[in-house]
N, C-alpha and C positions, 0 to 999 in steps of 0.2 A: 504494500500500500504506500502511496506517496501523498504527502501533505505539502501544500504550497502556500506561501504568503498571499493574502492574509490568512493566517491559521484560524481555523473555525472550530468552535466547540463541538459542533455536530460531527465533524470529521474525526475528532479525537474520540468521541463516544462510539462512532462506527468502528474505529480501530479496536477499542476495548471489546466490542461485540464480536468482531472478527476473530480476535485472539480466543475469546471464550468459546465460541462455536467450533473453532478448529480444534481446540484442545478437547472439548467434549466429544466431538466426532471421532477423535483418535483414541478416546478412552484414557486420557492422561489423568492422574490424580488431581483432585480439587486443589490441594496445596500448591502444586506446581502451576496450575492455571492462575491461581491468585498471585503467586510470586511473579509470574510473567506480566500480568496486568499492572501490578503495583510498580514493577521495575520500568515498564514502558511508560507509565504515567510520569514517573520521576524524570526519566531521560527527556521526555517531551518538554516538561517544565524547564529543565536545564537548558535545552536548546532554545526555547522561546525567550528565556530570561538572559542568557549569557552569550550565545554564539552568534546572534544576528544572522542566522541562516535564512535563505530564501526558500529552501525546501528541505524536507526530511523524508527519507524512505525507510520502510521497515520490511524485513524479510525474516520469516520464521521457518525453522526446520525442526520437526518433531520426530522423536524415535520412541515409538510405543514400547518396543521390547525392552528398552533401557529406562523407560519413564524419564526421558530427558528432553531438553529443548535447547535450541540455539536461537538467539534473537540477534540479528544484525541490523544496525541502524546507521544510515549514511546521511550526511548533511554537507552543505557547502559553507558552513559558518566558520568562525574563528576556531583554530585548533587549540587544544590545551593539553598540558602534561598531566595525565591521569594520576600518576603516583604523587606528584606534588599537590594536586588538588585534594587527594585523599588525606594527605598529611595536614594540609591547611584546614580541611573540614574537621579532622579529629581535634585539632587545637581550638578551632572556633566553636565547635559544638559544646565544649566544656563538659558539664555534667548532664547534658541532654536537654537543657532548658532553653537553648539558643537556636537560632537558625543554623543552617549548614548541615542539618541531619540527613538530608535526602541522599547524598552520595554515600554516606555511611550505611544507610539502610539498603541501598542498592548493593553495596559491597557484601553485606550480610546475607542478602537474598540470593546471591549467585555463587556458583562454584568457582567461576573465573570470569574476568573481564579484561579486555584489552582494547586500546584505541590506537589506530594508525592514521597517518595522513598519507593518502595515496599521491602518486606523482601528478595526477590531474587536479589536486587541491581538495579532494573530497575526504572528509573525516569518516572513518569506519569504526564503529564501536561494536565489538562482539561480546555478547554475554552468553555464558553457558550455565544452564540450570538443570538440576535433576531432582527427582522426588527423594532419592537417597540423601542428597545434600540437604534438602528441605527438612527431612526427618532428623538428620543429625543436628541441624541448626536449631530445631525445636527442642531437642533433648538437652542441648547445652545452653539454651536461652540466649 
């Protein structure tokens, strides 16, 4: 799915619905579906607030046998250093009562995340999630 400026709330709602319906059709666990939706929401908000992108694309790959998913998001906005952003977020979030919690929540919801800047200037964020990872995260709090 591709979103373009001006970004529209209805398009974002449609994206959530598409993720939910695709996960349900593939029989993925609810916890994984919820993590995918929450993660996509946070990334969309970050792109809208910080990257100044003109467009944002989503691609999702699901693996029913492994109860896992990969969400790839691309945009043409300002690139950022993911590791530095996580460190800044951890410092700024303090005891959890301040802003900057979103990136930390994404980090906890995924098994891995990586961002690259392609030669054509497109940012590509790849998030890998699994039900096994979700279960382990729930058990450890």
